[in-house]
C-alpha positions in Angstrom: 0.0 0.0 0.0 2.6 2.7 0.8 4.4 2.0 -2.4 1.4 2.4 -4.2 0.7 5.8 -2.3 4.4 6.7 -3.3 4.1 6.0 -7.0 0.4 8.1 -7.3 2.1 11.0 -5.4 5.1 11.3 -7.7 2.9 10.7 -10.7 0.9 13.5 -9.7 3.8 15.9 -9.0 5.3 14.8 -12.4 2.0 15.5 -14.1 1.7 18.9 -12.6 5.2 20.0 -13.2 4.8 19.2 -16.8 1.5 20.7 -16.9 3.0 24.0 -15.4 6.1 23.8 -18.0 3.8 23.4 -20.7 1.3 26.4 -20.0 4.4 28.6 -19.4 5.9 27.9 -23.0 2.6 28.4 -24.5 2.4 31.9 -22.9 5.6 32.9 -23.7 5.3 31.8 -27.6 2.0 33.7 -27.7 3.1 36.7 -26.1 6.9 36.8 -25.9 8.1 38.2 -29.1 5.7 40.4 -31.6 6.0 39.3 -35.1 7.9 41.5 -37.4 5.8 44.4 -39.2 5.5 43.9 -43.0 7.0 47.4 -43.7 9.8 47.4 -41.2 10.9 50.8 -40.5 14.6 51.6 -39.4 14.8 52.2 -35.5 15.5 55.8 -34.5 18.4 56.0 -32.6 19.5 59.3 -30.4 23.2 60.0 -31.5 25.4 62.7 -30.0 26.6 65.1 -32.5 30.1 67.0 -32.9 28.4 70.5 -32.7 28.2 71.7 -29.2 26.0 74.7 -28.5 28.4 76.7 -26.4 27.5 80.0 -25.7 30.7 81.7 -27.7 
């Protein structure tokens, strides 16, 4: 009887861990990365210039 109870608990815990793993993977695939838009525009980047606005 204790062996049957032990195996049942181990199987239940294993099934729960696998279900949680699959759920997290599905959520990450659904919301993780947005698909690329059809017309990808270049990203705007702030770059410091060589022209300094001094008060002279």
